[in-house]
Backbone as numpy.savetxt, mean C-alpha at the origin, in Angstrom:
# Nx Ny Nz CAx CAy CAz Cx Cy Cz
-13.95 -1.78 -13.51 -13.18 -2.22 -11.96 -13.71 -1.81 -10.76
-14.24 -3.12 -9.70 -14.53 -2.89 -8.46 -13.21 -2.48 -7.79
-13.74 -1.21 -6.83 -12.62 -0.88 -5.89 -13.17 -1.76 -4.64
-12.22 -2.19 -3.68 -12.64 -2.33 -2.56 -12.03 -1.46 -1.50
-12.18 -1.07 -0.28 -12.23 -0.01 1.08 -11.59 -1.06 1.60
-9.87 -0.93 2.08 -9.43 -1.60 3.74 -9.77 -0.39 4.90
-9.51 -1.29 5.82 -9.62 -0.33 7.07 -8.83 -0.55 7.29
-8.10 0.25 8.38 -6.65 0.23 9.20 -6.59 -0.90 9.92
-7.05 -2.15 10.69 -7.10 -3.07 11.01 -6.48 -4.13 9.82
-7.30 -3.80 9.32 -6.73 -5.03 7.44 -5.59 -4.35 6.29
-5.67 -3.21 6.74 -3.85 -2.97 6.34 -3.10 -3.32 7.03
-3.29 -3.26 8.27 -2.07 -3.67 9.73 -2.01 -5.14 9.01
-2.87 -5.71 8.74 -3.17 -7.74 8.50 -1.62 -7.38 7.40
-1.91 -7.19 6.50 -2.06 -7.11 4.98 -0.21 -6.84 4.82
-0.10 -5.72 5.78 1.19 -5.11 5.62 1.96 -5.53 6.41
1.96 -5.97 8.07 2.58 -6.43 9.39 3.22 -4.73 9.50
2.33 -4.19 8.93 3.64 -2.53 9.43 2.28 -2.10 10.84
2.89 -1.43 11.29 2.63 -0.95 12.46 1.11 0.18 12.16
0.69 0.58 13.02 -0.31 2.29 12.33 0.60 3.46 12.42
1.76 3.14 13.06 2.73 4.52 13.12 3.37 4.49 11.97
3.83 3.31 12.13 5.12 3.26 10.54 4.11 3.45 9.14
2.89 3.18 9.26 1.86 3.58 8.49 1.26 4.80 7.55
1.63 5.44 9.00 1.02 6.99 9.39 2.20 8.10 8.39
3.51 6.99 9.53 4.48 8.08 8.79 5.85 8.27 7.63
5.23 7.19 6.96 5.13 6.06 5.50 4.55 6.83 4.38
3.35 7.61 5.01 2.18 7.58 4.47 2.71 10.13 4.25
3.42 10.04 5.22 4.10 11.40 5.29 4.83 11.29 4.59
5.57 10.49 4.71 7.10 11.05 3.25 6.58 10.61 2.41
5.48 10.35 1.66 4.73 9.64 0.50 5.75 8.54 -0.36
5.90 7.56 0.96 6.15 6.21 0.74 5.74 4.85 1.15
3.55 5.26 1.08 2.54 4.41 1.34 1.40 5.05 0.86
0.99 4.30 0.12 -0.68 5.27 -0.35 -1.78 6.32 1.04
-1.91 7.06 0.08 -2.53 8.05 0.77 -4.27 7.05 1.19
-4.34 7.11 2.33 -5.55 6.94 2.57 -7.39 7.81 2.19
-8.46 7.23 1.86 -9.53 8.47 1.94 -10.91 8.50 3.00
-11.24 9.41 2.93 -12.00 10.00 3.80 -13.36 9.42 3.55
-13.69 8.88 4.52 -15.34 7.58 4.37 -16.27 8.75 5.29
-16.08 9.53 5.81 -16.62 10.20 6.65 -16.27 10.82 7.81
-16.58 11.77 9.13 -15.58 12.44 9.12 -14.91 11.81 10.42
-14.87 10.38 10.86 -13.79 9.30 11.71 -13.52 8.19 11.19
-13.52 8.31 10.06 -13.00 6.98 9.91 -12.81 7.28 7.93
-11.12 6.77 8.12 -10.80 6.39 6.55 -11.10 4.65 6.49
-10.54 4.64 4.89 -9.49 3.47 4.22 -8.52 3.71 3.86
-8.54 2.58 2.76 -6.94 2.65 1.18 -7.87 1.64 0.63
-7.40 2.42 -0.68 -8.30 1.48 -1.78 -7.25 -0.22 -1.91
-7.92 -1.11 -1.58 -7.00 -2.55 -2.04 -6.14 -2.63 -2.51
-6.65 -2.19 -4.70 -5.33 -1.79 -5.29 -4.58 -1.26 -4.54
-4.07 -0.29 -4.32 -3.07 0.65 -3.65 -2.25 0.08 -3.40
-3.15 -0.38 -1.59 -2.26 -1.14 -1.43 -1.57 -2.97 -1.44
-2.22 -3.26 -2.21 -1.89 -3.96 -3.28 -0.79 -4.03 -3.68
-0.61 -2.79 -4.89 0.25 -2.94 -5.86 1.39 -1.72 -4.95
1.87 -1.56 -4.03 2.78 -0.92 -2.49 3.50 -2.14 -1.92
2.77 -3.21 -1.73 3.14 -4.66 -1.57 3.95 -5.32 -2.40
3.27 -5.28 -4.02 4.08 -5.69 -4.68 5.98 -5.03 -5.54
5.63 -4.16 -4.92 6.41 -2.84 -5.11 7.89 -3.67 -4.29
7.31 -4.21 -2.50 8.06 -4.61 -1.58 9.16 -5.79 -2.28
8.08 -5.45 -2.46 8.77 -7.55 -2.97 9.93 -7.82 -4.36
9.29 -6.88 -5.67 10.11 -5.98 -6.66 11.87 -5.69 -5.76
11.22 -5.03 -4.37 12.28 -4.34 -3.97 13.50 -5.35 -3.32
12.46 -5.71 -2.72 12.85 -7.31 -1.82 14.08 -7.89 -2.61
13.36 -8.47 -4.07 13.71 -10.04 -4.94 15.11 -8.83 -5.97
15.37 -7.98 -5.98 16.14 -7.18 -6.55 15.85 -6.99 -8.26
13.85 -6.44 -7.87 13.32 -6.69 -9.61 12.79 -7.54 -10.39
12.17 -8.67 -9.83 11.45 -9.86 -10.27 9.97 -9.59 -9.28
9.11 -9.26 -10.10 7.64 -9.46 -9.93 7.79 -10.31 -9.38
6.46 -10.47 -8.72 6.07 -12.13 -8.07 4.59 -12.63 -9.08
4.26 -11.75 -9.64 3.09 -12.04 -10.96 4.50 -12.35 -12.69
5.53 -12.29 -12.30 6.70 -11.70 -13.52 6.38 -10.47 -14.41
5.67 -9.21 -13.73 5.62 -8.86 -14.37 6.25 -7.48 -14.68
6.43 -6.33 -15.49 7.29 -4.99 -14.41 5.54 -3.81 -14.02
6.62 -3.57 -12.66 5.27 -2.03 -12.32 5.57 -1.36 -11.92
4.90 -0.35 -12.83 4.78 1.01 -13.13 4.06 1.66 -11.30
4.33 1.52 -9.91 3.48 1.81 -8.97 4.24 3.26 -8.59
3.87 4.23 -8.26 4.26 5.99 -7.82 4.88 4.52 -6.64
5.26 4.19 -5.70 5.81 3.54 -4.56 7.27 2.76 -4.98
7.77 3.02 -6.43 8.78 2.50 -6.38 9.61 3.33 -6.18
11.05 3.14 -5.71 12.36 4.09 -5.25 13.36 3.28 -6.32
13.37 1.98 -7.19 14.23 2.03 -8.09 14.51 2.65 -9.36
């Protein structure tokens, strides 16, 4: 499977979270960790951000997946 790397502006747009909230949740283990792209650049794997988003939907809707599937994301708190 081909991986896509998202930079911070795209992650913010997709999640609706601010930069500070993304980094706070990362430090708490409640958001995917970024990966280093170089000395001054980081990004997030699209698949991990998508899994995190699906988990938020599951929690918000009482365990009902938008795809009708059970999620096994490491960001699940149920």
